[in-house]
C-alpha positions, 0 to 999 in steps of 0.5 A, a space after each residue: 486477472 483480467 486486463 481491465 482489472 490490471 488497468 484499474 489497479 494500475 490506475 489506482 496505484 498511480 492515483 495513490 502515488 500522486 496523492 502521497 506525493 502531494 502529502 510530501 511522501 518520497 516514493 522509494 519504490 513501486 511494486 516491490 516483489 519478492 518470493 513472499 509477495 508484493 508491496 504496492 508502494 514503499 515511501 518515506 514520510 519524514 523519517 518513517 519508511 512506509 509500506 503502502 497497500 493500495 486497494 482500488 474498486 469502481 463501486 462500494 456496494 459491497 464494502 469500502 476498498 480498505 476493508 479488503 485489507 484483511 488480517 491475512 493480507 496484513 500478515 502477508 504485507 508484513 512478511 514482504 516488508 520484512 524481506 525488504 528490510 533485510 534485503 536493503 539492510 534497513 536499521 533503526 528506522 520507524 516502519 509504518 503500514 498505510 492503506 490507500 483506498 481508491 474508488 473510481 466510479 464511472 464518469 466521476 472523479 476518483 475518491 481517495 481515502 488514506 489510512 495512515 498506520 492502518 495496521 501494525 507489524 506483529 511483535 515477531 517483526 524484528 529487524 
């Protein structure tokens, strides 16, 4: 991945963190990594533990950023979340999967679209 894309992704994640904090989310961890993959943001929204995927684009000519969270990507996020839950021994907690889409057009303020409960874990997600 190019440095420019990494910088844009980091910028989008920071915008998402700031946005979620304004909504009252408590950020637990950023960029959780394990052998299954990565989750951009893990946060608490009330009593729910929320796994947040952030997608950042500079243009929407070829679709909105949130459309990039395909079923395959969702399954990967669920697997990483399962690893987090096991590693941190999370029990009896509501789990949720949100998507934050950030569009950063040149010379314009970023636009944030938050999709709470964007997808569910499969029925095989047991903890």
